C-alpha positions in Angstrom: 120.9 110.2 113.9 120.2 106.4 115.3 120.0 104.4 117.9 121.4 101.0 118.8 118.2 99.0 117.6 117.7 101.6 114.4 120.6 100.7 112.0 119.2 100.8 108.9 121.2 99.2 105.5 122.6 101.8 102.8 119.6 103.4 101.3 120.2 101.7 97.7 120.3 98.3 99.4 116.8 99.3 100.6 115.1 100.6 97.7 116.4 98.0 95.7 115.2 95.1 98.6 112.0 96.9 99.1 111.6 96.6 95.5 111.9 93.3 95.2 109.8 92.2 97.8 107.1 94.3 96.3 107.3 93.2 92.8 107.0 89.5 94.1 104.3 90.6 96.7 102.1 92.3 94.3 102.9 90.0 91.3 102.4 86.6 93.1 98.6 88.0 94.8 96.9 90.7 93.2 97.6 89.9 89.2 96.7 86.0 90.0 93.0 86.3 88.5 94.2 88.4 85.6 96.8 85.5 84.7 95.0 82.7 85.6 91.4 83.9 86.5 89.7 81.7 83.4 91.5 78.3 84.5 90.7 78.9 88.2 87.0 79.5 87.5 86.7 76.6 85.3 88.4 74.3 88.0 86.3 75.4 90.9 83.2 76.2 89.1 83.0 79.8 90.0 81.8 82.8 88.0 83.8 85.6 86.9 82.8 87.9 89.1 83.5 85.5 92.2 87.4 84.9 91.0 87.5 88.8 90.8 86.1 89.4 94.4 89.4 87.9 95.8 91.4 91.0 95.3 88.2 93.1 96.2 88.2 90.8 99.9 91.9 91.6 99.8 91.4 95.3 99.4 88.9 95.9 102.0 90.5 93.5 104.7 93.6 96.2 103.8 91.3 99.3 104.7 90.1 97.7 107.9 93.7 97.0 109.1 95.5 99.8 107.6 95.0 102.4 110.3 96.5 100.2 112.9 99.4 98.6 110.9 100.8 102.2 110.1 100.4 103.7 113.9 102.4 100.4 114.6 104.9 101.2 112.1 105.5 104.5 113.4 106.0 103.5 116.8 108.0 100.1 116.3 109.1 99.7 113.0 108.1 97.6 109.8 110.6 94.7 109.7 108.1 92.5 112.5 105.0 93.3 110.5 106.5 92.7 106.9 108.4 89.3 108.0 105.0 88.0 109.8 103.2 89.3 106.0 105.6 87.6 103.9 104.6 84.1 106.3 100.5 84.9 106.0 101.1 85.5 102.2 103.0 81.9 101.8 100.1 80.3 104.0 97.5 82.3 102.3 99.0 81.3 98.6 99.1 77.6 100.2 95.5 77.8 100.7 94.6 78.9 97.3 96.2 76.2 95.6 94.1 73.4 98.2 90.8 75.8 97.4 88.2 73.4 96.6 84.9 75.7 96.2 83.8 79.5 97.3 84.6 79.2 100.9 88.0 77.8 100.7 88.8 80.5 97.6 87.9 83.3 99.4 89.3 81.8 102.8 92.2 82.3 101.1 91.8 85.7 99.8 91.0 87.4 103.4 94.1 85.6 104.8 96.2 87.5 101.8 94.3 90.5 102.5 95.7 90.3 106.1 99.3 89.8 104.6 99.0 92.1 101.9 98.7 95.4 104.8 101.3 94.0 106.8 103.9 93.8 103.6 102.4 95.3 100.4 101.9 99.0 99.7 101.4 101.4 102.4 103.9 99.9 104.7 106.5 99.8 102.4 106.3 102.9 101.8 106.9 104.3 105.6 109.3 101.8 106.3 111.6 103.1 103.3 110.3 106.9 104.2 112.0 105.8 107.8 115.2 104.9 106.7 115.6 107.6 104.0 115.2 110.3 106.4 115.7 113.6 104.7 115.9 111.6 101.4 112.9 110.1 101.5 111.2 111.9 98.5 113.2 110.4 96.1 113.8 107.2 97.8 109.8 106.6 97.5 109.9 107.5 93.9 112.4 104.8 92.9 110.8 103.0 94.9 107.2 103.2 93.2 109.0 102.8 90.0 110.8 99.3 91.0 107.7 97.9 92.6 105.5 99.1 88.9 107.0 96.4 87.4 105.3 93.7 89.3 103.0 93.4 86.1 105.6 93.3 83.7 107.1 90.6 85.3 104.5 88.4 86.6 101.9 88.6 83.7 104.4 87.0 81.3 105.6 84.7 84.0 102.2 83.2 85.4 101.4 82.9 82.2 104.1 80.4 81.4 103.8 78.6 84.5 99.9 78.1 84.5 99.9 76.9 81.0 102.9 74.6 82.1 102.4 73.4 85.7 99.0 74.3 86.0 97.2 77.4 88.4 97.7 74.6 91.8 101.2 74.4 91.0 102.2 77.9 89.9 100.4 79.6 93.0 102.5 77.0 95.5 105.5 78.8 93.8 104.5 81.4 94.1 104.3 81.2 98.0 107.4 79.6 97.9 108.7 82.9 96.8 107.6 84.7 99.7 109.4 82.3 102.0 112.9 82.4 99.7 112.7 86.1 98.6 110.6 88.3 100.6 110.9 86.9 104.1 114.9 87.1 103.9 114.7 90.7 102.7 112.2 91.9 105.3 114.2 90.5 108.3 117.6 92.0 107.2 116.9 94.8 105.5 114.8 96.4 107.5 115.9 97.7 111.2 114.6 96.3 114.1 112.8 99.3 115.5 111.3 102.6 114.5 113.5 105.6 114.1 113.7 107.5 117.4 110.7 110.6 117.5 112.0 113.6 117.2 111.8 116.1 120.5 109.3 118.7 120.1 111.6 121.3 118.7 113.0 118.9 116.6 109.7 118.1 115.4 108.8 121.1 114.4 111.9 121.6 112.3 111.3 118.5 110.8 108.3 119.8 108.9 108.6 120.7 105.3 107.4 123.9 103.6 104.1 122.6 103.1 103.5 121.0 106.4 100.3 121.3 108.3 99.6 122.4 111.4 97.8 121.0 114.3 94.8 123.5 113.5 94.5 122.2 109.8 95.6 118.8 109.9 91.7 117.1 109.8 91.1 119.5 107.0 94.2 119.2 105.1 93.8 115.4 105.3 90.2 115.3 104.5 91.5 117.3 101.3 94.4 115.2 100.5 91.4 112.0 100.9 88.8 113.4 99.0 91.6 114.5 96.5 93.4 111.1 95.7 90.3 108.9 96.3 87.9 110.6 93.6 91.2 110.3 91.3 91.4 106.3 92.5 88.6 105.1 91.0 89.4 106.5 87.8 92.8 105.3 87.7 92.3 101.8 89.1 89.2 101.9 86.5 90.9 103.0 83.8 93.9 100.7 84.0 91.6 97.8 84.3 89.5 99.1 80.9 91.7 101.0 79.0 92.0 98.7 76.4 88.0 98.4 75.8 87.4 102.0 76.1 89.9 102.4 73.0 88.0 99.6 71.2 84.5 101.0 72.1 86.2 104.7 70.5 86.5 103.0 67.3 89.6 101.6 67.4 90.4 97.9 66.2 91.2 95.2 69.2 95.2 95.1 67.6 95.6 99.2 67.3 93.8 99.4 71.2 96.3 97.0 72.7 99.0 98.4 70.7 98.1 101.8 71.8 97.6 100.7 75.8 101.2 99.2 75.7 102.9 102.4 75.6 101.2 102.8 79.1 103.7 101.1 80.9 107.0 102.5 79.3 105.4 106.2 79.5 104.7 105.6 83.3 108.4 104.5 84.0 109.7 107.6 82.2 107.5 110.1 83.9 108.8 108.7 87.3 112.3 108.8 86.3 111.7 112.4 84.7 110.1 113.3 88.4 113.1 111.7 90.2 115.5 114.0 88.2 113.5 117.1 89.0 112.7 116.6 92.8 115.1 119.5 93.8 113.1 121.6 91.5 109.6 120.6 91.3 107.7 120.0 94.6 105.4 117.1 95.6 102.3 119.3 95.5 103.3 121.0 92.0 103.7 117.1 90.8 100.2 116.3 92.4 98.8 118.9 90.5 100.5 118.2 87.0 98.9 114.5 87.2 95.7 115.6 88.2 95.3 117.9 85.4 96.4 115.3 83.2 94.1 112.8 83.8 90.6 114.9 83.1 92.3 116.2 79.9 92.8 112.6 79.2 89.1 111.9 79.2 88.3 115.5 77.5 90.2 114.2 74.3 88.2 110.8 74.3 84.7 112.5 74.6 86.5 114.8 71.9 86.5 111.8 69.8 89.4 109.6 70.0 88.9 107.1 66.9 92.2 108.5 65.6 95.7 106.9 66.1 96.9 110.2 67.4 93.9 111.3 69.7 94.1 107.7 71.2 98.1 108.0 71.9 97.2 111.2 73.4 94.7 109.6 75.9 97.1 106.8 76.8 99.9 109.1 77.2 98.3 111.9 79.3 97.0 108.6 81.2 100.1 107.6 81.7 101.7 110.7 82.9 98.6 111.0 85.7 98.8 107.4 86.4 102.9 107.8 86.5 102.5 110.8 89.2 99.9 109.0 90.7 101.7 106.7 92.4 104.6 108.9 93.6 102.3 111.5 95.0 100.3 108.8 96.9 103.5 108.2 98.4 105.5 111.6 99.1 102.5 114.2 99.4 101.8 112.7 103.0 105.1 113.4 103.7 105.6 116.6 102.6 102.0 117.7 104.6 102.7 116.0 107.9 105.6 115.6 110.5 107.9 112.5 109.5 107.3 111.0 113.0 103.4 110.7 111.9 104.0 109.4 108.6 102.6 105.9 109.6 99.4 107.2 111.0 98.3 109.1 108.2 99.6 107.0 105.4 97.2 104.4 107.7 94.4 105.9 107.7 94.7 107.4 103.8 94.6 103.8 103.2 90.8 103.4 104.1 89.3 105.3 101.3 91.9 104.2 98.8 91.8 100.8 99.6 88.0 101.3 99.4 88.1 103.1 95.7 90.6 100.4 94.5 88.2 97.5 95.6 84.6 99.1 94.1 86.3 100.2 90.7 86.8 97.1 89.0 82.4 96.7 89.8 81.5 100.5 89.4 83.3 100.8 85.6 82.2 97.3 84.7 78.3 98.3 85.3 79.0 101.6 83.8 80.6 100.3 80.3 78.2 97.4 80.1 74.7 99.3 81.3 75.8 103.2 79.9 78.2 102.6 77.1 81.5 104.3 76.8 80.2 108.2 76.7 78.9 107.6 80.3 81.9 106.2 81.4 83.7 109.0 80.4 82.0 111.6 81.6 81.3 110.0 84.9 85.1 109.9 85.5 85.3 113.2 84.1 83.6 114.4 87.1 85.4 112.4 89.3 88.7 113.6 87.8 87.8 117.2 87.9 87.1 116.9 91.3 90.2 115.2 92.6 91.9 117.8 90.6 90.1 120.8 92.1 90.3 119.6 95.5 93.9 118.9 95.0 94.4 122.5 94.0 92.4 123.9 96.9 94.8 121.7 99.4 97.8 123.5 97.4 96.7 127.0 98.3 95.6 125.5 102.0 99.1 124.2 102.4 100.7 127.4 101.1 98.3 129.7 103.6 100.0 127.5 106.4 103.1 127.4 105.6 103.3 131.4 105.5 
């Protein structure tokens, strides 16, 4: 049921539109240092640590603002926030293109952090969940699949533009994409307001079979945050250092790159399978499968990952875990809490997840450099096992609550 103000577009149009905006948003901000970081550092005379501190600032700012953003979307909808975020992202990229030293460079990332929490990741999931209603799980799985193409599109695009036009002009072009592509999408596709809040009786009927009652909600949320955060630091670190880990395990540089290149296709395949099995595989069971695949991948590495078969097993298992993680992060809170409070809980959940995303590169870099690959894999296994145990405990608690 909709009000005069809440008039969403068709669900396929909303998924495609938000998917495109997420590809542009992530590709034109988060991936800048990985593609153009060396040229930026040389031009501004900045060490790599400062260059890569940009995304860290972006995620820390997002963590601070996410709870307020989530509550606002629950009450007012996402259109105004996401449109404003597009404008702020364009301003941040323009600032970045004119940076002359560390102060202006980091100030640009501060602005991009404010913009990011208003248009990227969590807020797009909340917006689509409001539009999709009862079809939210499958819609969110499609959105994460489309949005996951950001690196596939912007790594080669950014590299080609940087080599041809230079990083400053490339970043200016990125700023234009937010005004020409993202801003119209957010204004034309998203409803003007949030959907009407359900009555208490309707709200009770709106819960899924695993939804947490009022008494259990703090415990359920704590387990969810711990489970996703402890796994999240491993996911982020492994994504950045997978090739280096494979090399340290004994693979040649060329073989490590070839093996790691299978990660993207496997992740997309896993997400498509999850979509196809959505009616038969519960979100909680998908979370357990993903959480279990990660420690198995790490055990394979510790047992001796020097053969091609072992290296492929590590990549495949990690890709399965990472592919399901993206879907679970968006859909598990929807299964555990009332839909009308989805934005609130997603906002609070973004706090620890953004923090671990911000610190993971530093943690993995320090472990790899000072302790080596074996200690890095052992520490990752501890975190991944804690994540699996917490998700399993969350599953048992949710089932007891539903019963």
